[in-house]
Each structure stands twice: as structure tokens, then as C-alpha cells.
N, CA and C of each residue as an Amber inpcrd file, in Angstrom:
protein
   576
   0.8460000  -1.1800000   0.0000000   0.0000000   0.0000000   0.0000000
   0.8920000   1.2440000   0.0000000   0.4910000   2.2570000  -0.7480000
   1.2240000   3.5200000  -0.8040000   0.5590000   4.5250000   0.1270000
   1.3690000   5.4890000   0.5660000   0.8990000   6.5520000   1.4550000
   1.3440000   7.8950000   0.8900000   0.5020000   8.8990000   1.1240000
   0.7450000  10.2200000   0.5650000   0.6120000  11.2840000   1.6520000
   1.4010000  12.3190000   1.5180000   1.1830000  13.5050000   2.3460000
   0.0710000  14.2890000   1.6620000  -0.9780000  14.6100000   2.4300000
  -2.1410000  15.3040000   1.8760000  -1.9980000  16.7880000   2.1780000
  -1.8090000  17.5710000   1.1320000  -1.6100000  19.0020000   1.2820000
  -2.8250000  19.8230000   0.8710000  -3.7240000  19.2400000   0.1120000
  -4.9430000  19.9510000  -0.2570000  -4.6970000  21.0930000  -1.2170000
  -5.4680000  22.1480000  -1.0280000  -5.4430000  23.3030000  -1.9060000
  -5.1480000  24.5570000  -1.0930000  -4.8040000  25.6320000  -1.7810000
  -4.6970000  26.9350000  -1.1240000  -6.1190000  27.4500000  -0.9340000
  -6.4540000  27.8450000   0.2800000  -7.8400000  28.2400000   0.5520000
  -8.0590000  29.7490000   0.5800000  -7.0740000  30.5140000   1.0170000
  -7.2810000  31.9440000   1.1750000  -8.1080000  32.2860000   2.4000000
  -8.2630000  31.3510000   3.3390000  -9.0440000  31.5920000   4.5510000
  -8.1080000  31.9610000   5.6840000  -8.4740000  33.0220000   6.4000000
  -7.6910000  33.4030000   7.5730000  -8.6040000  33.5340000   8.7870000
  -8.0080000  33.2780000   9.9410000  -8.7250000  33.3680000  11.2110000
  -8.0660000  34.4440000  12.0640000  -8.7900000  34.9630000  13.0560000
  -8.2330000  36.0370000  13.8700000  -7.1340000  35.5810000  14.8320000
  -6.8590000  34.2940000  14.9000000  -5.8740000  33.7850000  15.8460000
  -5.1070000  32.6280000  15.2210000  -3.8920000  32.3980000  15.6830000
  -3.1010000  31.2710000  15.1950000  -3.4290000  29.9900000  15.9340000
  -3.8400000  30.1170000  17.1820000  -4.2290000  28.9420000  17.9560000
  -5.6520000  29.1790000  18.4490000  -6.2040000  28.2170000  19.1450000
  -7.5600000  28.3500000  19.6370000  -7.5380000  28.2810000  21.1500000
  -7.8920000  29.4010000  21.7570000  -7.9190000  29.5240000  23.2170000
  -6.5770000  29.1390000  23.8420000  -5.4930000  29.4130000  23.1010000
  -4.1300000  29.1220000  23.5560000  -3.9570000  27.6600000  23.9500000
  -4.8160000  26.7890000  23.4100000  -4.7450000  25.3630000  23.7370000
  -4.6580000  24.4740000  22.5100000  -5.2530000  24.8950000  21.4060000
  -5.3500000  24.0290000  20.2450000  -4.6590000  24.6660000  19.0520000
  -3.7670000  23.9160000  18.4210000  -3.1250000  24.3270000  17.1710000
  -3.6780000  23.5010000  16.0170000  -4.5490000  22.5650000  16.2990000
  -5.1500000  21.6370000  15.3380000  -4.1350000  20.6190000  14.8300000
  -3.1630000  20.2810000  15.6600000  -2.2390000  19.1770000  15.3630000
  -2.1360000  18.2210000  16.5530000  -2.9270000  18.4430000  17.5780000
  -2.8350000  17.6520000  18.8060000  -3.4230000  16.2470000  18.6660000
  -4.3060000  16.0570000  17.7050000  -4.9930000  14.7780000  17.5000000
  -5.8420000  14.3870000  18.7030000  -6.3480000  15.3750000  19.4060000
  -7.2600000  15.1730000  20.5300000  -8.5280000  15.9680000  20.2530000
  -9.6820000  15.4490000  20.6360000 -10.9220000  16.1870000  20.3950000
 -10.9070000  17.5620000  21.0560000 -11.4430000  18.5270000  20.3390000
 -11.6200000  19.8810000  20.8700000 -12.9790000  19.8860000  21.5540000
 -12.9970000  20.1660000  22.8450000 -14.2510000  20.0700000  23.5930000
 -14.9120000  21.4120000  23.8840000 -14.2770000  22.5140000  23.4780000
 -14.8350000  23.8290000  23.7980000 -14.8420000  24.7530000  22.5850000
 -15.1520000  24.1980000  21.4220000 -15.1380000  24.9640000  20.1800000
 -16.2350000  26.0210000  20.1680000 -15.8920000  27.2200000  19.7290000
 -16.8460000  28.3090000  19.5700000 -17.2010000  28.3970000  18.0920000
 -18.3430000  27.8930000  17.7270000 -18.7720000  27.8790000  16.3460000
 -19.0610000  29.2410000  15.7500000 -18.9020000  30.2960000  16.5360000
 -19.1130000  31.6480000  16.0270000 -17.8190000  32.3330000  15.6020000
 -16.6700000  31.6830000  15.8350000 -15.4130000  32.2780000  15.4020000
 -15.3990000  32.2990000  13.8770000 -15.3190000  33.4670000  13.3070000
 -15.4820000  33.6410000  11.8730000 -14.1510000  33.6090000  11.1430000
 -14.1150000  32.8340000  10.0750000 -12.9920000  32.8760000   9.1470000
 -13.2950000  33.9020000   8.0750000 -12.2670000  34.4620000   7.4710000
 -12.4380000  35.4490000   6.4140000 -11.7690000  34.9360000   5.1500000
 -12.4830000  35.0050000   4.0540000 -11.9040000  34.6160000   2.7740000
 -11.1090000  35.7980000   2.2480000  -9.7940000  35.6400000   2.1740000
  -8.8830000  36.7130000   1.7540000  -8.0600000  36.2270000   0.5600000
  -8.6740000  36.1040000  -0.6090000  -7.9790000  35.4940000  -1.7460000
  -6.7390000  36.2620000  -2.2050000  -6.7490000  37.5630000  -2.1100000
  -5.6180000  38.3470000  -2.6000000  -4.3620000  38.1390000  -1.7580000
  -4.5220000  37.7360000  -0.4940000  -3.3530000  37.5090000   0.3660000
  -2.5100000  36.3410000  -0.1170000  -3.1110000  35.4220000  -0.8670000
  -2.3660000  34.2510000  -1.3490000  -2.3720000  34.1510000  -2.8780000
  -2.7550000  35.2200000  -3.5520000  -2.6890000  35.2390000  -5.0060000
  -3.8260000  34.5550000  -5.7300000  -4.9460000  34.2970000  -5.0490000
  -6.1100000  33.7030000  -5.7130000  -6.9060000  34.8020000  -6.4000000
  -7.4940000  34.4970000  -7.5430000  -8.2640000  35.4860000  -8.2830000
  -9.7660000  35.3730000  -8.0340000 -10.2140000  34.2400000  -7.5440000
 -11.6370000  33.9950000  -7.3730000 -12.2290000  34.8500000  -6.2530000
 -13.4120000  35.3450000  -6.4990000 -14.1240000  36.0980000  -5.4610000
 -14.8970000  35.1850000  -4.5300000 -15.0670000  33.9360000  -4.9340000
 -15.7910000  32.9550000  -4.1300000 -14.8380000  31.8290000  -3.7310000
 -14.9500000  31.3350000  -2.5090000 -14.1030000  30.2060000  -2.1150000
 -14.4530000  28.9680000  -2.9300000 -13.4180000  28.2880000  -3.4240000
 -13.6250000  27.0990000  -4.2470000 -12.6310000  26.0270000  -3.8320000
 -12.8330000  25.4560000  -2.6850000 -11.9410000  24.4100000  -2.2120000
 -12.7540000  23.3590000  -1.4780000 -12.2030000  22.1610000  -1.4220000
 -12.8080000  21.0780000  -0.6490000 -11.9890000  20.7610000   0.5880000
 -10.6760000  20.7420000   0.4290000  -9.7680000  20.6080000   1.5690000
  -8.5460000  21.4430000   1.2750000  -8.1490000  22.1820000   2.2790000
  -6.9570000  22.9930000   2.1370000  -6.5090000  23.4890000   3.4920000
  -5.5310000  24.3470000   3.4360000  -4.9200000  24.8550000   4.6520000
  -5.1860000  26.3520000   4.7500000  -5.6960000  26.7870000   5.9080000
  -5.9080000  28.2130000   6.1560000  -4.5570000  28.8940000   6.3400000
  -4.5630000  30.2140000   6.3420000  -3.3170000  30.9680000   6.4750000
  -2.6190000  30.7180000   7.8120000  -3.3490000  30.2690000   8.8330000
  -2.7240000  29.9380000  10.1200000  -2.4180000  28.4410000  10.2300000
  -2.5060000  27.7210000   9.1160000  -2.1720000  26.2960000   8.9950000
  -3.2580000  25.3410000   9.4830000  -4.4420000  25.8260000   9.8030000
  -5.5210000  24.9300000  10.1860000  -6.0790000  24.2330000   8.9480000
  -6.3900000  22.9250000   9.0420000  -7.0450000  22.2330000   7.9330000
  -8.5050000  22.6780000   7.8190000  -8.9390000  22.9540000   6.5970000
 -10.2880000  23.4560000   6.3330000 -10.9790000  22.5230000   5.3400000
 -12.2500000  22.2050000   5.6030000 -13.0220000  21.2960000   4.7610000
 -14.3300000  21.9330000   4.3100000 -14.7670000  21.5650000   3.1030000
 -16.1150000  21.9090000   2.6510000 -17.0960000  20.8970000   3.2470000
 -18.3640000  21.2350000   3.2420000 -19.3640000  20.3110000   3.7830000
 -19.4560000  19.0450000   2.9250000 -19.2190000  19.1650000   1.6180000
 -19.2810000  17.9890000   0.7520000 -18.1890000  16.9820000   1.1070000
 -16.9640000  17.4660000   1.2820000 -15.8850000  16.5490000   1.6300000
 -16.0420000  16.0370000   3.0590000 -16.5360000  16.8620000   3.9500000
 -16.8240000  16.4210000   5.3230000 -17.7770000  15.2230000   5.2950000
 -18.8870000  15.3480000   4.5640000 -19.8690000  14.2620000   4.4910000
 -19.2400000  12.9980000   3.9010000 -18.4310000  13.1600000   2.8640000
 -17.7620000  12.0280000   2.2270000 -16.8250000  11.3280000   3.2150000
 -16.0090000  12.1030000   3.9300000 -15.0450000  11.5100000   4.8670000
 -15.7230000  10.8900000   6.0770000 -16.8550000  11.4230000   6.4900000
 -17.5830000  10.8040000   7.5980000 -18.0700000   9.4070000   7.2210000
 -18.3080000   9.1770000   5.9230000 -18.6980000   7.8390000   5.4630000
 -17.4710000   6.9450000   5.2310000 -16.4310000   7.4960000   4.6300000
 -15.2510000   6.7120000   4.2490000 -14.2770000   6.4580000   5.4010000
 -14.1690000   7.4080000   6.3130000 -13.2150000   7.3070000   7.4240000
 -13.8610000   7.8550000   8.6930000 -14.9110000   7.1780000   9.1780000
 -15.6010000   7.6850000  10.3690000 -14.6600000   7.7350000  11.5690000
 -14.8480000   8.7370000  12.3830000 -14.0860000   8.9220000  13.6240000
 -12.6040000   9.2100000  13.3980000 -12.2420000   9.6660000  12.2030000
 -10.8520000  10.0260000  11.9320000 -10.6110000  11.5290000  12.0670000
 -11.6800000  12.3300000  11.8950000 -11.5640000  13.7870000  11.9420000
 -12.7340000  14.3380000  12.7390000 -12.4470000  15.2930000  13.6020000
 -13.5080000  16.0560000  14.2620000 -13.7150000  17.3090000  13.4200000
 -14.9250000  17.5210000  12.9650000 -15.2400000  18.6630000  12.1130000
 -15.8590000  19.7650000  12.9680000 -15.2320000  20.9320000  12.9660000
 -15.6170000  22.0600000  13.8060000 -16.1610000  23.1700000  12.9060000
 -17.4680000  23.4290000  12.9500000 -18.0690000  24.3940000  12.0200000
 -17.6540000  25.8310000  12.3340000 -17.5680000  26.6240000  11.2720000
 -17.3210000  28.0480000  11.4440000 -17.9970000  28.8180000  10.3140000
 -18.4530000  30.0550000  10.5820000 -18.9830000  30.8920000   9.5040000
 -17.8200000  31.5050000   8.7230000 -17.9920000  31.6210000   7.4060000
 -16.9600000  32.1710000   6.5340000 -17.4470000  33.4950000   5.9550000
 -16.6940000  34.5370000   6.2350000 -17.0220000  35.8830000   5.7400000
 -16.3920000  36.0460000   4.3630000 -17.2250000  36.4220000   3.3900000
 -16.7710000  36.6000000   2.0090000 -17.1440000  38.0000000   1.5510000
 -16.2060000  38.7060000   0.9720000 -16.4580000  40.0460000   0.4480000
 -16.0560000  41.1160000   1.4350000 -15.5760000  42.2010000   0.8690000
 -15.0720000  43.2800000   1.7140000 -16.1040000  44.3790000   1.9380000
 -16.7430000  44.8200000   0.8650000 -17.6240000  45.9820000   0.9800000
 -19.0300000  45.6070000   1.3990000 -19.5420000  44.5340000   0.9070000
 -20.8460000  44.0170000   1.3210000 -20.6510000  42.5530000   1.6790000
 -20.0790000  42.3050000   2.8460000 -19.7300000  40.9110000   3.1810000
 -20.9580000  40.0290000   3.3580000 -20.7690000  38.7720000   2.9490000
 -21.7740000  37.7430000   3.1550000 -21.1710000  36.7100000   4.0920000
 -22.0100000  36.0600000   4.8500000 -21.5670000  34.9820000   5.7280000
 -22.0600000  33.6650000   5.1410000 -21.1110000  32.7670000   4.8730000
 -21.4280000  31.4500000   4.3420000 -21.2680000  30.4070000   5.4370000
 -22.0910000  29.3720000   5.3740000 -21.9470000  28.2410000   6.2890000
 -21.5090000  27.0250000   5.4710000 -21.2460000  25.9340000   6.1430000
 -20.8510000  24.7240000   5.4320000 -19.3520000  24.5510000   5.3200000
 -18.6050000  25.2030000   6.2060000 -17.1480000  25.0590000   6.2430000
 -16.7380000  24.6030000   7.6290000 -15.6420000  23.8380000   7.6790000
 -15.2320000  23.1950000   8.9260000 -13.7150000  23.2290000   9.0820000
 -13.2800000  23.5170000  10.3020000 -11.8970000  23.2720000  10.6750000
 -11.8220000  21.8010000  11.0480000 -10.7710000  21.1170000  10.6340000
 -10.6450000  19.6940000  10.9210000  -9.5680000  19.4090000  11.9480000
  -9.9400000  18.6690000  12.9710000  -8.9680000  18.1680000  13.9470000
  -8.8080000  16.6740000  13.6750000  -7.6620000  16.3000000  13.0480000
  -7.3980000  14.8830000  12.8010000  -7.2270000  14.1890000  14.1460000
  -7.8510000  13.0390000  14.2920000  -7.8840000  12.3680000  15.5910000
  -6.9390000  11.1670000  15.6880000  -6.3430000  10.7770000  14.5940000
  -5.4380000   9.6250000  14.6140000  -3.9950000  10.1220000  14.5780000
  -3.2010000   9.6120000  15.4960000  -1.7790000   9.9330000  15.5800000
  -1.0300000   8.6060000  15.6030000  -0.1770000   8.3790000  14.6110000
   0.4750000   7.0820000  14.4640000   1.9900000   7.2550000  14.5850000
   2.5890000   6.4500000  15.4520000   4.0400000   6.4580000  15.6110000
   4.6270000   5.5160000  14.5620000   5.0160000   6.0900000  13.4230000
   5.4190000   5.2600000  12.2920000   6.6420000   5.7820000  11.5480000
   7.4120000   6.6790000  12.1620000   8.6360000   7.1420000  11.5050000
   9.6540000   6.0070000  11.4560000  10.2370000   5.7960000  10.3030000
  11.3280000   4.8310000  10.1810000  12.5880000   5.5440000  10.6760000
  12.9990000   5.2340000  11.8890000  14.1230000   5.9400000  12.5120000
  15.4740000   5.5750000  11.9040000  15.5220000   4.5170000  11.1350000
  16.7770000   4.1640000  10.4590000  16.9640000   4.9560000   9.1760000
  15.8490000   5.2860000   8.5190000  15.9420000   5.9610000   7.2230000
  15.5170000   7.4190000   7.2430000  14.9400000   7.8910000   8.3350000
  14.5750000   9.3020000   8.4660000  15.6790000   9.9990000   9.2390000
  16.1510000  11.1040000   8.7100000  17.2280000  11.8500000   9.3540000
  16.6630000  12.9200000  10.2880000  17.3570000  13.1380000  11.3850000
  17.0480000  14.2280000  12.3020000  18.3140000  15.0430000  12.5130000
  18.1230000  16.2850000  12.8890000  19.2670000  17.1740000  13.1040000
  20.2010000  16.6070000  14.1700000  21.4780000  16.5980000  13.8770000
  22.5210000  16.1090000  14.7780000  22.2800000  14.6710000  15.2420000
  21.4950000  13.9220000  14.4650000  21.1650000  12.5330000  14.8020000
  20.5920000  12.4080000  16.2190000  19.8070000  13.4080000  16.6070000
  19.2600000  13.4780000  17.9630000  17.7430000  13.2720000  17.9250000
  17.2970000  12.1480000  18.4670000  15.8780000  11.8320000  18.5160000
  15.2500000  12.3450000  19.8110000  15.5840000  13.5630000  20.1900000
  14.9800000  14.2180000  21.3520000  13.9060000  15.1760000  20.8590000
  12.7450000  15.1980000  21.4780000  11.6870000  16.1200000  21.0500000
  12.1360000  17.5780000  21.1510000  11.6640000  18.3760000  20.1890000
  12.0040000  19.8050000  20.1650000  10.8500000  20.6850000  20.6500000
   9.7030000  20.0690000  20.9730000   8.5740000  20.8320000  21.5060000
   7.7450000  19.9340000  22.4190000   6.7410000  20.5290000  23.0510000
   5.9420000  19.7600000  24.0090000   5.0210000  18.7420000  23.3320000
   4.8690000  18.8340000  22.0100000   4.0630000  17.8530000  21.2770000
   4.8360000  16.5850000  20.9650000   6.1490000  16.5970000  21.1970000
   6.9540000  15.4130000  20.9380000   7.5120000  15.3370000  19.5340000
   7.5010000  16.4580000  18.8040000   8.0330000  16.4630000  17.4440000
   9.5570000  16.4760000  17.4610000  10.1320000  15.8820000  16.4090000
  11.5800000  15.8360000  16.2450000  11.9980000  16.8430000  15.1770000
  13.2710000  17.1860000  15.1590000  13.8100000  18.1040000  14.1630000
  14.1710000  17.2980000  12.9130000  13.1430000  16.9500000  12.1620000
  13.2440000  16.0500000  11.0070000  13.8730000  16.7560000   9.8090000
  14.6510000  16.0110000   9.0560000  15.2070000  16.4470000   7.7780000
  14.5920000  15.5750000   6.6840000  14.2730000  16.1680000   5.5770000
  13.6800000  15.4110000   4.4630000  14.6850000  14.4180000   3.9140000
  14.1810000  13.3090000   3.4010000  12.7770000  12.9090000   3.3180000
  12.3100000  12.2020000   4.5790000  11.0270000  12.3280000   4.8600000
  10.3870000  11.5950000   5.9400000  10.0710000  10.2000000   5.3980000
  10.4750000   9.1700000   6.1180000  10.2360000   7.7920000   5.6860000
   9.3370000   7.1220000   6.7200000   8.2640000   6.4880000   6.2320000
   7.3040000   5.8370000   7.1110000   7.5510000   4.3340000   7.1660000
   7.3620000   3.7630000   8.3390000   7.4490000   2.3180000   8.5470000
   6.0360000   1.7570000   8.3850000   5.7670000   1.0910000   7.2690000
   4.4010000   0.6330000   6.9760000   3.9010000  -0.4040000   7.9680000
   4.7970000  -1.1880000   8.5530000   4.3630000  -2.1760000   9.5470000
   3.7660000  -1.4860000  10.7690000   4.2770000  -0.3160000  11.1170000
   3.7760000   0.4200000  12.2770000   2.4530000   1.1240000  11.9910000
   2.1410000   1.3280000  10.7250000   0.9000000   2.0230000  10.3510000
  -0.3200000   1.1370000  10.5540000  -0.1710000  -0.1380000  10.3140000
  -1.3140000  -1.0470000  10.4660000  -2.4020000  -0.7430000   9.4570000
  -3.6500000  -0.6610000   9.9180000  -4.7950000  -0.4200000   9.0360000
  -5.1910000   1.0530000   8.9280000  -4.4240000   1.9310000   9.5230000
  -4.7900000   3.3580000   9.4990000  -4.7950000   3.8850000   8.0720000
  -5.7740000   4.7550000   7.7940000  -5.8500000   5.3080000   6.4470000
  -5.8160000   6.8230000   6.3820000  -5.9030000   7.4940000   7.5240000
  -5.8540000   8.9550000   7.5490000  -5.3690000   9.3680000   8.9240000
  -4.1790000   9.9760000   8.9940000  -3.5810000  10.2340000  10.3030000
  -2.4870000  11.2930000  10.2190000  -2.0720000  11.7380000  11.3790000
  -0.8770000  12.5680000  11.5150000   0.2400000  11.6690000  12.0300000
   1.4780000  12.1120000  11.7860000   2.6470000  11.3140000  12.1420000
   3.1810000  11.7610000  13.4970000   3.2170000  10.8330000  14.4570000
   3.8210000  11.1430000  15.7560000   5.3000000  11.4470000  15.5330000
   5.7390000  12.5660000  16.0690000   7.1170000  13.0070000  15.8960000
   7.2700000  14.0330000  14.7910000   6.2200000  14.1750000  13.9640000
   6.2260000  15.1710000  12.8870000   4.7750000  15.4680000  12.5140000
   4.0660000  16.0900000  13.4380000   2.6170000  16.2680000  13.3290000
   2.1640000  17.1830000  12.2010000   3.0730000  17.8990000  11.5930000
   2.6750000  18.7580000  10.4850000   2.2240000  17.9470000   9.2790000
   2.6210000  16.6850000   9.2250000   2.2540000  15.8340000   8.0980000
   0.9020000  15.1690000   8.3390000   0.0050000  15.3380000   7.3680000
  -1.2340000  14.5860000   7.3220000  -1.0350000  13.5200000   6.2580000
  -1.1880000  12.2680000   6.6330000  -0.9190000  11.1510000   5.7290000
  -2.2290000  10.4510000   5.3910000  -2.3620000  10.0990000   4.1050000
  -3.5570000   9.4310000   3.6230000  -3.1390000   8.1800000   2.8420000
  -3.8650000   7.1070000   3.0770000  -3.5860000   5.8490000   2.3840000
  -4.0970000   5.9350000   0.9380000  -3.4620000   5.2080000   0.0560000
  -3.7400000   5.2790000  -1.3780000  -5.2000000   5.0250000  -1.7300000
  -5.8450000   4.0490000  -1.1130000  -7.2320000   3.7470000  -1.4760000
  -8.1800000   4.8930000  -1.1370000  -7.9520000   5.5700000  -0.0240000
  -8.7870000   6.7230000   0.3290000  -8.4790000   7.9020000  -0.5900000
  -7.2190000   8.1150000  -0.9090000  -6.8210000   9.1610000  -1.8600000
  -7.5180000   8.9350000  -3.2010000  -7.4840000   7.7010000  -3.6860000
  -8.1120000   7.3840000  -4.9670000  -9.6190000   7.6230000  -4.9190000
 -10.2600000   7.2810000  -3.8100000 -11.7040000   7.5080000  -3.6720000
 -12.0310000   8.9980000  -3.7040000 -11.2050000   9.8070000  -3.0640000
 -11.4040000  11.2650000  -3.0760000 -11.2990000  11.7920000  -4.5050000
 -10.3100000  11.3260000  -5.2350000 -10.1320000  11.7760000  -6.6190000
 -11.2690000  11.2930000  -7.5120000 -11.6790000  10.0440000  -7.3650000
 -12.7860000   9.5070000  -8.1730000 -14.0850000  10.2680000  -7.9270000
 -14.2660000  10.7070000  -6.6870000 -15.4970000  11.4170000  -6.3260000
 -15.5070000  12.8570000  -6.8500000 -14.3760000  13.3110000  -7.3720000
 -14.3220000  14.6400000  -7.9850000 -13.8580000  15.7530000  -7.0670000
 -13.2690000  15.4270000  -5.9330000 -12.7570000  16.4520000  -5.0310000
 -11.3480000  16.8690000  -5.4880000 -11.3010000  17.5350000  -6.6130000
 -10.0200000  17.9390000  -7.1830000 -10.0690000  19.4350000  -7.4360000
  -8.9730000  20.1090000  -7.5490000  -7.6210000  19.5580000  -7.4500000
  -7.1950000  19.4070000  -5.9960000  -6.5080000  18.3520000  -5.7260000
  -5.9140000  18.1170000  -4.4200000  -4.4360000  17.8320000  -4.6510000
  -3.6330000  18.1360000  -3.6620000  -2.2040000  17.8260000  -3.7780000
  -1.8810000  16.6650000  -2.8490000  -1.3890000  15.5920000  -3.4480000
  -0.9610000  14.4080000  -2.7150000   0.4860000  14.1180000  -3.1130000
   1.4010000  14.1580000  -2.1590000   2.8070000  13.8610000  -2.4310000
   3.1210000  12.4710000  -1.9240000   3.5940000  11.5930000  -2.8150000
   3.9470000  10.2380000  -2.4560000   5.0510000  10.2500000  -1.4070000
   4.8780000   9.4400000  -0.3600000   5.8710000   9.3690000   0.7050000
   6.7350000   8.1210000   0.5600000   7.9460000   8.2140000   1.0500000
   8.8190000   7.0510000   1.0790000   8.3990000   6.1430000   2.2270000
   8.4650000   4.8420000   1.9830000   8.0900000   3.8720000   3.0080000
   9.1150000   2.7460000   3.0660000   9.0860000   2.0380000   4.1840000
   9.9660000   0.8590000   4.3190000   9.1140000  -0.3280000   4.7490000
């Protein structure tokens, strides 16, 4: 089985904060229990070079690095990978002079965290496997290599030791593409 880093699309969505209540960065892989569904995201296409006046994405990354989903992809993933993502609704402000508020958008908190780094083939700075932050991440150097035996049956997860990576199994990636949720960016990962 092949695995891919899922990068999604450029969304042009920004939030008023980089973290949520100074507790959540959306990489913890733990359920958010105090989400404020009134925190508004703003569609700012010019900040990232988008020309569209309307948001046109299914999955992508907000300017503060939060994963963002459309309601269509949310519904699809709830069927294909139940209990893998907590979907946190937010209103999306579109337009500057006469703003409209759109619903049907979600911040995603991935709930699966898999310890699957191949420590023999993945390099770290100074060959030191000591965490560099309180989340337990390592100072990884590319390429990141995954140990497929440690992944087991997981199909959508973040990597313990390098939580910035969202990894998706090939069969789920193919289903997303077949269903028409494109364009998406999937980078093939090295595995052992």
C-alpha cells in the first residue's frame, strides 16, 4: 500500500488567531471540547494570489495552517473514514464591501496519531531523537520515511514526531479523486 502527504489546496481563509484559546493548534490529534462555532474565518484570496471572489476548495490549509473542509468533503469523509476527523463548524465571511456569511465550512482536527517514523531511514538534526517541543516532534530532515508495519490499518492520520504531516492511504486518496474532489495535492511518501 502507498501513502501520501495530503496538502490539499490553497484556501485563502484566515482566522483572527493562530491557535484556539491558547490550547489548540489543530495538530494535537485530541478532540476539541470547547469549540466556539461563532469564530469567523475570512476569505482573503488576494493575500495568497487567488483570483476567485468565491471560495472554491474542498480541503486545504488556512493561512494559520488549520485544515479546512467543505461540507461535501466532510460528508464524504464521515462515510469513508468515520471517527478520523472532528469537524468544527465556522462561519466564513466573504467580500469586503458588502460581506456575506457562508456556512458549510469546517476546521478539521485529525484524531489519529500514528508512531510510524522509520528511525533508520529518516534523518534528524545532529542525529538526535529528542523532542524539540511539548508535542513530541523531532527536528526532522527530508525525506520523511514511514514504517508501513507500524501504520497497520490506518488510512488517515498525523505522524507522531512530525505532526505537520497529514498522511492518507492510497485507497482513500483514490476515492477522493474519483469522487471529484479535485484539485488536491498528494505527495507520495517514502516507506519501508
